[in-house]
DRENVEX-46977 format. One line per field, with one value per atom (N, C-alpha, C, O, CB): residue in three letters; x, y, z; residue number from 1; atom name. Coordinates in steps of 0.05 Angstrom, whole numbers, plus 32768, in hexadecimal, padded with zeros to 4 digits. Glycine has a CB too. Example, Ala and Ser with C-alpha at 12.3 -4.5 7.8 and 13.67 -1.06 7.14 Angstrom:
resn: (ala / ala / ala / ala / ala / ser / ser / ser / ser / ser)
u: (8108 / 80F6 / 8108 / 811D / 80E2 / 8101 / 8111 / 8102 / 810C / 811A)
v: (7F8E / 7FA6 / 7FBE / 7FBE / 7FA7 / 7FD3 / 7FEB / 8001 / 8017 / 7FF4)
w: (809C / 809C / 809C / 80A9 / 80B5 / 808E / 808F / 809D / 80A1 / 8072)
resi: (1 / 1 / 1 / 1 / 1 / 2 / 2 / 2 / 2 / 2)
name: (N / CA / C / O / CB / N / CA / C / O / CB)
***
This chain:
resn: (unk / unk / unk / unk / unk / unk / unk / unk / unk / unk / unk / unk / unk / unk / unk / unk / unk / unk / unk / unk / unk / unk / unk / unk / unk / unk / unk / unk / unk / unk / unk / unk / unk / unk / unk / unk / unk / unk / unk / unk / unk / unk / unk / unk / unk / unk / unk / unk / unk / unk / unk / unk / unk / unk / unk / unk / unk / unk / unk / unk / unk / unk / unk / unk / unk / unk / unk / unk / unk / unk / unk / unk / unk / unk / unk / unk / unk / unk / unk / unk / unk / unk / unk / unk / unk / unk / unk / unk / unk / unk / unk / unk / unk / unk / unk / unk / unk / unk / unk / unk / unk / unk / unk / unk / unk / unk / unk / unk / unk / unk / unk / unk / unk / unk / unk / unk / unk / unk / unk / unk / unk / unk / unk / unk / unk / unk / unk / unk / unk / unk / unk / unk / unk / unk / unk / unk / unk / unk / unk / unk / unk / unk / unk / unk / unk / unk / unk / unk / unk / unk / unk / unk / unk / unk / unk / unk / unk / unk / unk / unk / unk / unk / unk / unk / unk / unk / unk / unk / unk / unk / unk / unk / unk / unk / unk / unk / unk / unk / unk / unk / unk / unk / unk / unk / unk / unk / unk / unk / unk / unk / unk / unk / unk / unk / unk / unk / unk / unk / unk / unk / unk / unk / unk / unk / unk / unk / unk / unk / unk / unk / unk / unk / unk / unk / unk / unk / unk / unk / unk / unk / unk / unk / unk / unk / unk / unk / unk / unk / unk / unk / unk / unk / unk / unk / unk / unk / unk / unk / unk / unk / unk / unk / unk / unk / unk / unk / unk / unk / unk / unk / unk / unk / unk / unk / unk / unk / unk / unk / unk / unk / unk / unk / unk / unk / unk / unk / unk / unk / unk / unk / unk / unk / unk / unk / unk / unk / unk / unk / unk / unk / unk / unk / unk / unk / unk / unk / unk / unk / unk / unk / unk / unk / unk / unk / unk / unk / unk / unk / unk / unk / unk / unk / unk / unk / unk / unk / unk / unk / unk / unk / unk / unk / unk / unk / unk / unk / unk / unk / unk / unk / unk / unk / unk / unk / unk / unk / unk / unk / unk / unk / unk / unk / unk / unk / unk / unk / unk / unk / unk / unk / unk / unk / unk / unk / unk / unk / unk / unk / unk / unk / unk / unk / unk / unk / unk / unk / unk / unk / unk / unk / unk / unk / unk / unk / unk / unk / unk / unk / unk / unk / unk / unk / unk / unk / unk / unk / unk / unk / unk / unk / unk / unk / unk / unk / unk / unk / unk / unk / unk / unk / unk / unk / unk / unk / unk / unk / unk / unk / unk / unk / unk / unk / unk / unk / unk / unk / unk / unk / unk / unk / unk / unk / unk / unk / unk / unk / unk / unk / unk / unk / unk / unk / unk / unk / unk / unk / unk / unk / unk / unk / unk / unk / unk / unk / unk / unk / unk / unk / unk / unk / unk / unk / unk / unk / unk / unk / unk / unk / unk / unk / unk / unk / unk / unk / unk / unk / unk / unk / unk / unk / unk / unk / unk / unk / unk / unk / unk / unk / unk / unk / unk / unk / unk / unk / unk / unk / unk / unk / unk / unk / unk / unk / unk / unk / unk / unk / unk / unk / unk / unk / unk / unk / unk / unk / unk / unk / unk / unk / unk / unk / unk / unk / unk / unk / unk / unk / unk / unk / unk / unk / unk / unk / unk / unk / unk / unk / unk / unk / unk / unk / unk / unk / unk / unk / unk / unk / unk / unk / unk / unk)
u: (872F / 8744 / 8746 / 8747 / 875F / 8747 / 874A / 8765 / 8771 / 8730 / 876C / 8782 / 8781 / 8796 / 8785 / 876A / 8767 / 876C / 8770 / 874A / 876B / 876F / 878C / 8791 / 875B / 879D / 87B8 / 87CB / 87C7 / 87C1 / 87E1 / 87F5 / 8808 / 8813 / 8804 / 880D / 881E / 8834 / 8832 / 880F / 8848 / 885E / 8856 / 8842 / 8877 / 8866 / 8860 / 885E / 8851 / 8875 / 886C / 886B / 8856 / 8854 / 8886 / 8846 / 882F / 8833 / 8821 / 8826 / 884B / 8851 / 8845 / 8845 / 886F / 883D / 8834 / 884A / 8861 / 8828 / 8845 / 8857 / 885D / 8874 / 884E / 8847 / 884A / 883F / 8828 / 8839 / 8854 / 884C / 8837 / 882A / 8864 / 8834 / 881F / 8803 / 87EF / 8825 / 8800 / 87E6 / 87DB / 87C3 / 87E8 / 87ED / 87E6 / 87D1 / 87D2 / 87FE / 87BD / 87AA / 87A7 / 87B0 / 878E / 879B / 8796 / 8783 / 8782 / 878F / 8771 / 875E / 876D / 8766 / 8748 / 8781 / 8791 / 87A0 / 87A2 / 87A4 / 87AB / 87BB / 87A9 / 87B1 / 87C7 / 8791 / 877D / 877A / 877B / 8760 / 8778 / 8776 / 8790 / 8790 / 8771 / 87A7 / 87C1 / 87C3 / 87CD / 87D9 / 87BB / 87BB / 87A9 / 87B1 / 87AF / 8794 / 8782 / 8791 / 8790 / 8763 / 879D / 87AB / 87C2 / 87C8 / 87B5 / 87CF / 87E4 / 87DA / 87EA / 87F4 / 87C0 / 87B5 / 87B8 / 87B7 / 87C3 / 87BB / 87BD / 87A5 / 879A / 87D3 / 879B / 8785 / 8791 / 8799 / 8773 / 8792 / 87A3 / 8797 / 877F / 87A5 / 87AA / 87A5 / 87B0 / 87BB / 87AF / 87AE / 87B9 / 87D8 / 87E5 / 87B0 / 87E3 / 8800 / 880A / 881F / 8807 / 87FA / 8801 / 8804 / 8816 / 87ED / 87EF / 87EE / 8806 / 8810 / 87D2 / 880E / 8825 / 883E / 884E / 8829 / 8842 / 8859 / 8858 / 886B / 885A / 8841 / 883E / 8843 / 8852 / 8823 / 8836 / 883B / 8857 / 8860 / 882B / 8866 / 8881 / 8892 / 88A3 / 8889 / 8891 / 889F / 889B / 88AE / 8896 / 8883 / 887C / 8889 / 8896 / 885D / 8885 / 8891 / 88AF / 88BA / 8889 / 88BD / 88D9 / 88E3 / 88F7 / 88E2 / 88D6 / 88DE / 88DA / 88EB / 88CC / 88C3 / 88BF / 88D2 / 88D8 / 88A3 / 88DC / 88F1 / 890D / 8920 / 88F1 / 890F / 8928 / 8938 / 894F / 8937 / 892B / 8939 / 8929 / 8918 / 893E / 892F / 891E / 8926 / 893D / 8922 / 8913 / 891A / 891E / 8912 / 8904 / 8930 / 8933 / 8926 / 8919 / 8950 / 8928 / 8917 / 891E / 890D / 891E / 8937 / 8942 / 8937 / 8930 / 8960 / 8936 / 892D / 890F / 8905 / 8936 / 8900 / 88E4 / 88DE / 88CF / 88D8 / 88EB / 88E7 / 88ED / 88DF / 88FB / 8902 / 890A / 88F4 / 88ED / 8926 / 88EB / 88D7 / 88BB / 88AD / 88D4 / 88B5 / 889C / 889D / 8888 / 8893 / 88B4 / 88B8 / 88B3 / 88A6 / 88D6 / 88BE / 88BB / 889E / 8893 / 88CD / 8890 / 8875 / 8862 / 884F / 886F / 8866 / 8854 / 885A / 8849 / 8857 / 8871 / 8878 / 8880 / 8880 / 8863 / 8886 / 8890 / 88A2 / 889F / 887A / 88B4 / 88C7 / 88B8 / 88A9 / 88DA / 88BD / 88B4 / 88CA / 88E1 / 88AE / 88C3 / 88D6 / 88D3 / 88C0 / 88D0 / 88E8 / 88E7 / 88D1 / 88C5 / 8901 / 88CC / 88B7 / 889B / 888B / 88B7 / 8898 / 887F / 887B / 8865 / 887F / 8890 / 888F / 8889 / 8879 / 88AB / 8893 / 888F / 8874 / 8867 / 88A5 / 8869 / 884E / 883A / 8824 / 8848 / 8841 / 8830 / 8833 / 881F / 8837 / 884D / 8852 / 8864 / 887C / 885E / 8858 / 8868 / 887C / 8890 / 8856 / 8879 / 888C / 88A0 / 88AC / 887D / 88A5 / 88B9 / 88AC / 88A1 / 88D1 / 88AD / 88A0 / 88A9 / 889A / 88A4 / 88C2 / 88CB / 88BF / 88B7 / 88EA / 88BF / 88B6 / 8899 / 888F / 88BF / 8889 / 886E / 8864 / 884F / 8862 / 8873 / 886E / 8871 / 8862 / 8880 / 8885 / 888B / 8874 / 886A / 88A6 / 886C / 8857 / 883D / 8831 / 8854 / 8834 / 881A / 881D / 8808 / 8810 / 8833 / 8836 / 8839 / 883E / 884E / 8837 / 8838 / 8853 / 8855 / 8827 / 8869 / 8884 / 8890 / 8886 / 8894 / 88A6 / 88B4 / 88BF / 88C6 / 88C8 / 88C2 / 88CB / 88E8 / 88F7 / 88C9 / 88F0 / 890C / 891D / 8915 / 890F / 8937 / 894B / 895E / 8972 / 8959 / 8959 / 896B / 8969 / 8955 / 8965 / 897F / 8980 / 8980 / 898E / 8999 / 8971 / 8970 / 895E / 8952 / 898C / 895D / 894C / 895C / 8950 / 893F / 8975 / 8986 / 8998 / 89A8 / 8997)
v: (8830 / 883C / 882D / 8814 / 883D / 883A / 882D / 8838 / 884C / 8831 / 8829 / 8831 / 884D / 885A / 881F / 8855 / 8871 / 8887 / 889E / 8875 / 887F / 8893 / 8894 / 88A2 / 888C / 8886 / 8886 / 8891 / 888E / 886A / 889D / 88A7 / 8892 / 8883 / 88BD / 8891 / 887D / 8888 / 889F / 886C / 887A / 8883 / 8880 / 8874 / 8875 / 888A / 8888 / 886A / 8863 / 8897 / 8858 / 883C / 882C / 8814 / 8830 / 883A / 882E / 8824 / 8818 / 8819 / 8829 / 8821 / 8834 / 884C / 881F / 882D / 883F / 8851 / 8848 / 8830 / 886C / 887E / 8878 / 8876 / 8899 / 8874 / 886F / 8853 / 884D / 8884 / 8841 / 8825 / 8822 / 880D / 8814 / 8837 / 8837 / 883A / 8837 / 884D / 8840 / 8843 / 8827 / 8823 / 8856 / 8813 / 87F9 / 87EB / 87EA / 87E8 / 87DF / 87CC / 87B4 / 87B3 / 87DA / 87A0 / 8789 / 878E / 8780 / 8772 / 87A1 / 87AA / 87B8 / 87B4 / 87BE / 87C9 / 87D6 / 87BF / 87C0 / 87EB / 87AC / 8796 / 8787 / 8781 / 8780 / 8783 / 8774 / 8785 / 8779 / 8771 / 87A0 / 87B0 / 87AE / 87AE / 87CD / 87AE / 87AD / 8791 / 8790 / 87B1 / 877B / 8761 / 8763 / 8758 / 874A / 8770 / 8771 / 8783 / 877D / 877D / 8798 / 87A8 / 879B / 87A0 / 87C0 / 878A / 8778 / 8760 / 8752 / 876D / 875D / 8746 / 872B / 8717 / 8743 / 872B / 8713 / 870E / 8720 / 8714 / 86F5 / 86EA / 86DE / 86C7 / 86D5 / 86EC / 86E3 / 86C9 / 86C6 / 86FA / 86B6 / 86A0 / 86A4 / 86B9 / 8687 / 8691 / 8694 / 8695 / 86A3 / 867E / 8687 / 8688 / 86A2 / 86AB / 8673 / 86B1 / 86CC / 86DF / 86EF / 86D7 / 86DC / 86EC / 86E5 / 86F6 / 86E9 / 86CB / 86C5 / 86D4 / 86DF / 86A7 / 86D4 / 86E2 / 8700 / 870B / 86DE / 870D / 8729 / 8730 / 8742 / 8732 / 8720 / 8724 / 8721 / 8732 / 8710 / 870C / 8707 / 871D / 8726 / 86EB / 8726 / 873D / 8756 / 8763 / 8741 / 875B / 8774 / 8774 / 8787 / 8777 / 875E / 875C / 875E / 876D / 8742 / 8750 / 8752 / 876C / 8776 / 873F / 8779 / 8793 / 87AA / 87BA / 879A / 87A8 / 87BB / 87B8 / 87CB / 87B8 / 879F / 879A / 87A1 / 879C / 877E / 87AC / 87B5 / 87A3 / 87AA / 87BB / 878C / 8778 / 8771 / 8760 / 8760 / 877F / 877A / 875E / 875A / 8791 / 874B / 8730 / 872E / 873D / 871B / 871B / 8717 / 86FD / 86F1 / 8716 / 86F5 / 86DE / 86C4 / 86B5 / 86D8 / 86C1 / 86A8 / 86A6 / 8690 / 86A9 / 86BD / 86BD / 86BA / 86AE / 86D6 / 86C4 / 86C0 / 86A1 / 8696 / 86D2 / 8696 / 8679 / 8667 / 8654 / 8671 / 866E / 865F / 8662 / 864F / 866A / 867B / 867F / 8671 / 8667 / 869C / 8672 / 8667 / 8648 / 863B / 8672 / 863D / 8621 / 8617 / 8603 / 861A / 8626 / 861F / 8622 / 8610 / 8631 / 8638 / 863D / 8628 / 861E / 8659 / 8623 / 8612 / 85F4 / 85E3 / 8619 / 85EE / 85D0 / 85C2 / 85A9 / 85C3 / 85D2 / 85C6 / 85D9 / 85F1 / 85BC / 85CF / 85DF / 85F3 / 85EB / 85CE / 860D / 8622 / 8626 / 862D / 863D / 8623 / 8626 / 8642 / 8651 / 8611 / 8649 / 8663 / 8663 / 8678 / 8668 / 864D / 864A / 8650 / 8660 / 862D / 8644 / 8648 / 8665 / 8670 / 8637 / 8671 / 868D / 86A0 / 86B3 / 8695 / 869B / 86AC / 86A7 / 86B9 / 86A6 / 868E / 868A / 869A / 86A3 / 866C / 869D / 86AC / 86CA / 86D8 / 86A5 / 86D2 / 86EF / 86F3 / 86F4 / 86FC / 86F4 / 86F4 / 870B / 8707 / 86F4 / 8721 / 8738 / 8738 / 874D / 8752 / 8723 / 871D / 871E / 8732 / 8732 / 870A / 8708 / 871D / 8727 / 86EC / 8723 / 8737 / 8754 / 8763 / 8738 / 875A / 8774 / 8777 / 878C / 877A / 8762 / 8763 / 8760 / 876B / 874F / 8752 / 874F / 876A / 8771 / 873B / 8779 / 8793 / 87A6 / 87B4 / 879D / 87A5 / 87B9 / 87B2 / 87C4 / 87BA / 879A / 8793 / 8794 / 8798 / 8776 / 8791 / 8792 / 87AF / 87B4 / 8781 / 87C2 / 87DE / 87E8 / 87FE / 87E1 / 87DB / 87E2 / 87F4 / 87F5 / 87CB / 8801 / 8810 / 87FF / 87E8 / 881F / 880A / 87FC / 87F4 / 8803 / 880F / 87DD / 87D3 / 87E1 / 87E8 / 87B6 / 87E6 / 87F1 / 87DA / 87DF / 8808 / 87C1 / 87AC / 87A2 / 87A4 / 8795 / 879A / 878E / 8771 / 8765 / 8796 / 8764 / 8748 / 873A / 8748 / 873D / 871F / 8710 / 8707 / 8700 / 86F9 / 8705 / 86FB / 8711 / 870D / 86E3)
w: (866B / 865B / 8641 / 8641 / 866A / 862B / 8611 / 8603 / 860B / 85FF / 85EF / 85DF / 85D4 / 85D1 / 85C9 / 85CE / 85C3 / 85D7 / 85D0 / 85B8 / 85F1 / 8607 / 8612 / 8625 / 861E / 8605 / 8610 / 85FB / 85E3 / 8618 / 8604 / 85F2 / 85E9 / 85FA / 85FF / 85CD / 85C1 / 85B1 / 85A8 / 85B1 / 85AC / 859B / 857E / 8578 / 85A2 / 856B / 854F / 8547 / 8533 / 853E / 8555 / 854F / 855E / 855C / 8554 / 856E / 857B / 8597 / 85A2 / 856B / 85A2 / 85BE / 85D2 / 85CB / 85C2 / 85E8 / 85FB / 8606 / 860A / 8611 / 8609 / 8614 / 8631 / 863A / 8611 / 8640 / 865D / 8662 / 865E / 866E / 866C / 8672 / 8687 / 8688 / 867A / 8698 / 86AD / 86A2 / 86B1 / 86C0 / 8689 / 867B / 8673 / 866D / 8662 / 8674 / 866A / 867C / 8695 / 8668 / 866E / 867B / 8669 / 8652 / 867F / 8673 / 8661 / 864E / 8639 / 8670 / 8651 / 863C / 8625 / 860D / 8648 / 862B / 8617 / 8608 / 85F0 / 8624 / 8618 / 860C / 85F7 / 85E1 / 8622 / 85FF / 85ED / 85D4 / 85BE / 85FC / 85D5 / 85BD / 85AC / 8593 / 85C6 / 85BA / 85AC / 859E / 8587 / 85C1 / 85AB / 859E / 8584 / 856F / 85B2 / 8585 / 856D / 8558 / 8540 / 8575 / 8560 / 854D / 853F / 8528 / 855A / 854F / 8544 / 8533 / 8527 / 855A / 8532 / 8523 / 8531 / 8525 / 8508 / 854B / 855D / 856C / 8578 / 856F / 856B / 857B / 8594 / 8593 / 856A / 85AA / 85C1 / 85CE / 85D1 / 85D7 / 85D4 / 85E4 / 85FF / 8604 / 85D8 / 8612 / 862B / 862A / 863A / 863D / 8616 / 8612 / 8608 / 8610 / 85FE / 85F7 / 85F0 / 8607 / 860A / 85DE / 861A / 8631 / 8643 / 8651 / 863E / 8644 / 8654 / 864B / 865B / 8652 / 862F / 8625 / 862D / 8637 / 8607 / 8627 / 862D / 8649 / 8650 / 8625 / 865B / 8679 / 8681 / 8690 / 8689 / 8677 / 867D / 8671 / 8680 / 8673 / 8659 / 864E / 865E / 8665 / 8631 / 8663 / 8674 / 8690 / 8698 / 8679 / 869D / 86B8 / 86B8 / 86C9 / 86C3 / 86A6 / 86A4 / 869D / 86A8 / 8691 / 868A / 867F / 8696 / 869A / 8665 / 86A4 / 86BA / 86D1 / 86DF / 86C4 / 86D4 / 86E8 / 86DE / 86EC / 86F0 / 86C5 / 86BD / 86AA / 86A3 / 86D4 / 86A2 / 8693 / 867A / 867B / 86A4 / 8664 / 864C / 8640 / 8637 / 8637 / 8640 / 8637 / 8618 / 8608 / 8641 / 860F / 85F4 / 85ED / 85FF / 85EC / 85D3 / 85CA / 85DC / 85E6 / 85AA / 85DF / 85ED / 8608 / 8611 / 85EE / 8618 / 8633 / 8634 / 8647 / 8641 / 861F / 861E / 861A / 8629 / 8607 / 8607 / 8601 / 861B / 8621 / 85E9 / 8628 / 8640 / 8657 / 8664 / 8649 / 865B / 866E / 8667 / 8679 / 8671 / 864E / 8647 / 8646 / 864A / 862C / 8640 / 8640 / 865E / 8663 / 8635 / 8671 / 868D / 8696 / 86A3 / 869F / 868E / 8695 / 8689 / 8696 / 868D / 866F / 8660 / 8664 / 865D / 8643 / 866F / 8671 / 865A / 865A / 867C / 8643 / 862C / 861D / 8621 / 861B / 860C / 85FE / 85EC / 85DB / 85ED / 85F1 / 85DF / 85CB / 85D2 / 85EF / 85B3 / 859B / 8591 / 8595 / 8584 / 8582 / 8573 / 855F / 855A / 8564 / 8552 / 853E / 854D / 8544 / 8530 / 8562 / 8572 / 8579 / 8575 / 858C / 8582 / 858B / 8574 / 8577 / 8598 / 855D / 8544 / 8539 / 852D / 852E / 853C / 8533 / 8545 / 853C / 8532 / 855E / 8571 / 856D / 856D / 858D / 8569 / 8567 / 854F / 8552 / 8581 / 8536 / 851E / 851B / 850D / 8506 / 8527 / 8524 / 853A / 853E / 8523 / 8547 / 855D / 8578 / 857F / 855D / 8587 / 85A0 / 85B5 / 85C5 / 85AB / 85B4 / 85C7 / 85C1 / 85D3 / 85C8 / 85A7 / 85A0 / 85A2 / 85AB / 8585 / 8597 / 859B / 85B9 / 85C1 / 858A / 85C8 / 85E5 / 85F3 / 8605 / 85F1 / 85EA / 85F6 / 85F0 / 8601 / 85EC / 85D6 / 85CC / 85D9 / 85E4 / 85AC / 85D9 / 85E4 / 8604 / 8611 / 85D9 / 860F / 862C / 8636 / 864E / 8634 / 8623 / 862C / 8633 / 863F / 8644 / 862C / 8630 / 861B / 8605 / 8632 / 8621 / 860C / 85F7 / 85FC / 8616 / 85DE / 85C6 / 85CC / 85D8 / 85AC / 85C4 / 85C7 / 85B4 / 859E / 85C1 / 85BD / 85AD / 85A6 / 8599 / 85BA / 85B0 / 85AA / 858D / 8580 / 85BD / 8583 / 8568 / 8569 / 857A / 8558 / 8558 / 8556 / 856D / 857D / 8557 / 856D / 8580 / 8597 / 85AB / 8573 / 8598 / 85AD / 85B7 / 85C9 / 85A4)
resi: (1 / 1 / 1 / 1 / 1 / 2 / 2 / 2 / 2 / 2 / 3 / 3 / 3 / 3 / 3 / 4 / 4 / 4 / 4 / 4 / 5 / 5 / 5 / 5 / 5 / 6 / 6 / 6 / 6 / 6 / 7 / 7 / 7 / 7 / 7 / 8 / 8 / 8 / 8 / 8 / 9 / 9 / 9 / 9 / 9 / 10 / 10 / 10 / 10 / 10 / 11 / 11 / 11 / 11 / 11 / 12 / 12 / 12 / 12 / 12 / 13 / 13 / 13 / 13 / 13 / 14 / 14 / 14 / 14 / 14 / 15 / 15 / 15 / 15 / 15 / 16 / 16 / 16 / 16 / 16 / 17 / 17 / 17 / 17 / 17 / 18 / 18 / 18 / 18 / 18 / 19 / 19 / 19 / 19 / 19 / 20 / 20 / 20 / 20 / 20 / 21 / 21 / 21 / 21 / 21 / 22 / 22 / 22 / 22 / 22 / 23 / 23 / 23 / 23 / 23 / 24 / 24 / 24 / 24 / 24 / 25 / 25 / 25 / 25 / 25 / 26 / 26 / 26 / 26 / 26 / 27 / 27 / 27 / 27 / 27 / 28 / 28 / 28 / 28 / 28 / 29 / 29 / 29 / 29 / 29 / 30 / 30 / 30 / 30 / 30 / 31 / 31 / 31 / 31 / 31 / 32 / 32 / 32 / 32 / 32 / 33 / 33 / 33 / 33 / 33 / 34 / 34 / 34 / 34 / 34 / 35 / 35 / 35 / 35 / 35 / 36 / 36 / 36 / 36 / 36 / 37 / 37 / 37 / 37 / 37 / 38 / 38 / 38 / 38 / 38 / 39 / 39 / 39 / 39 / 39 / 40 / 40 / 40 / 40 / 40 / 41 / 41 / 41 / 41 / 41 / 42 / 42 / 42 / 42 / 42 / 43 / 43 / 43 / 43 / 43 / 44 / 44 / 44 / 44 / 44 / 45 / 45 / 45 / 45 / 45 / 46 / 46 / 46 / 46 / 46 / 47 / 47 / 47 / 47 / 47 / 48 / 48 / 48 / 48 / 48 / 49 / 49 / 49 / 49 / 49 / 50 / 50 / 50 / 50 / 50 / 51 / 51 / 51 / 51 / 51 / 52 / 52 / 52 / 52 / 52 / 53 / 53 / 53 / 53 / 53 / 54 / 54 / 54 / 54 / 54 / 55 / 55 / 55 / 55 / 55 / 56 / 56 / 56 / 56 / 56 / 57 / 57 / 57 / 57 / 57 / 58 / 58 / 58 / 58 / 58 / 59 / 59 / 59 / 59 / 59 / 60 / 60 / 60 / 60 / 60 / 61 / 61 / 61 / 61 / 61 / 62 / 62 / 62 / 62 / 62 / 63 / 63 / 63 / 63 / 63 / 64 / 64 / 64 / 64 / 64 / 65 / 65 / 65 / 65 / 65 / 66 / 66 / 66 / 66 / 66 / 67 / 67 / 67 / 67 / 67 / 68 / 68 / 68 / 68 / 68 / 69 / 69 / 69 / 69 / 69 / 70 / 70 / 70 / 70 / 70 / 71 / 71 / 71 / 71 / 71 / 72 / 72 / 72 / 72 / 72 / 73 / 73 / 73 / 73 / 73 / 74 / 74 / 74 / 74 / 74 / 75 / 75 / 75 / 75 / 75 / 76 / 76 / 76 / 76 / 76 / 77 / 77 / 77 / 77 / 77 / 78 / 78 / 78 / 78 / 78 / 79 / 79 / 79 / 79 / 79 / 80 / 80 / 80 / 80 / 80 / 81 / 81 / 81 / 81 / 81 / 82 / 82 / 82 / 82 / 82 / 83 / 83 / 83 / 83 / 83 / 84 / 84 / 84 / 84 / 84 / 85 / 85 / 85 / 85 / 85 / 86 / 86 / 86 / 86 / 86 / 87 / 87 / 87 / 87 / 87 / 88 / 88 / 88 / 88 / 88 / 89 / 89 / 89 / 89 / 89 / 90 / 90 / 90 / 90 / 90 / 91 / 91 / 91 / 91 / 91 / 92 / 92 / 92 / 92 / 92 / 93 / 93 / 93 / 93 / 93 / 94 / 94 / 94 / 94 / 94 / 95 / 95 / 95 / 95 / 95 / 96 / 96 / 96 / 96 / 96 / 97 / 97 / 97 / 97 / 97 / 98 / 98 / 98 / 98 / 98 / 99 / 99 / 99 / 99 / 99 / 100 / 100 / 100 / 100 / 100 / 101 / 101 / 101 / 101 / 101 / 102 / 102 / 102 / 102 / 102 / 103 / 103 / 103 / 103 / 103 / 104 / 104 / 104 / 104 / 104 / 105 / 105 / 105 / 105 / 105 / 106 / 106 / 106 / 106 / 106)
name: (N / CA / C / O / CB / N / CA / C / O / CB / N / CA / C / O / CB / N / CA / C / O / CB / N / CA / C / O / CB / N / CA / C / O / CB / N / CA / C / O / CB / N / CA / C / O / CB / N / CA / C / O / CB / N / CA / C / O / CB / N / CA / C / O / CB / N / CA / C / O / CB / N / CA / C / O / CB / N / CA / C / O / CB / N / CA / C / O / CB / N / CA / C / O / CB / N / CA / C / O / CB / N / CA / C / O / CB / N / CA / C / O / CB / N / CA / C / O / CB / N / CA / C / O / CB / N / CA / C / O / CB / N / CA / C / O / CB / N / CA / C / O / CB / N / CA / C / O / CB / N / CA / C / O / CB / N / CA / C / O / CB / N / CA / C / O / CB / N / CA / C / O / CB / N / CA / C / O / CB / N / CA / C / O / CB / N / CA / C / O / CB / N / CA / C / O / CB / N / CA / C / O / CB / N / CA / C / O / CB / N / CA / C / O / CB / N / CA / C / O / CB / N / CA / C / O / CB / N / CA / C / O / CB / N / CA / C / O / CB / N / CA / C / O / CB / N / CA / C / O / CB / N / CA / C / O / CB / N / CA / C / O / CB / N / CA / C / O / CB / N / CA / C / O / CB / N / CA / C / O / CB / N / CA / C / O / CB / N / CA / C / O / CB / N / CA / C / O / CB / N / CA / C / O / CB / N / CA / C / O / CB / N / CA / C / O / CB / N / CA / C / O / CB / N / CA / C / O / CB / N / CA / C / O / CB / N / CA / C / O / CB / N / CA / C / O / CB / N / CA / C / O / CB / N / CA / C / O / CB / N / CA / C / O / CB / N / CA / C / O / CB / N / CA / C / O / CB / N / CA / C / O / CB / N / CA / C / O / CB / N / CA / C / O / CB / N / CA / C / O / CB / N / CA / C / O / CB / N / CA / C / O / CB / N / CA / C / O / CB / N / CA / C / O / CB / N / CA / C / O / CB / N / CA / C / O / CB / N / CA / C / O / CB / N / CA / C / O / CB / N / CA / C / O / CB / N / CA / C / O / CB / N / CA / C / O / CB / N / CA / C / O / CB / N / CA / C / O / CB / N / CA / C / O / CB / N / CA / C / O / CB / N / CA / C / O / CB / N / CA / C / O / CB / N / CA / C / O / CB / N / CA / C / O / CB / N / CA / C / O / CB / N / CA / C / O / CB / N / CA / C / O / CB / N / CA / C / O / CB / N / CA / C / O / CB / N / CA / C / O / CB / N / CA / C / O / CB / N / CA / C / O / CB / N / CA / C / O / CB / N / CA / C / O / CB / N / CA / C / O / CB / N / CA / C / O / CB / N / CA / C / O / CB / N / CA / C / O / CB / N / CA / C / O / CB / N / CA / C / O / CB / N / CA / C / O / CB / N / CA / C / O / CB / N / CA / C / O / CB / N / CA / C / O / CB)
***
């Protein structure tokens, strides 16, 4: 399955999160202009798992979870260097989740 074969919103989010695959995520990373590292994938997987469990993570919770996972303090600067348009929003989009309606990063 490729990005061309799934339904998307006008902002590029997947309509059905069940259509998501890592191949589609790789295409979304490219579309966002991001060359993904293992840490990018960690963010996307975390955001996807939390959102599908019913708890959309904000910037603070993402940094806290990544700090624990990576064994070093994840800073806001680090997160925005990786995901310039906001880690939670780009994480949701690349993770195949619905677009956030939340305002701000916290």
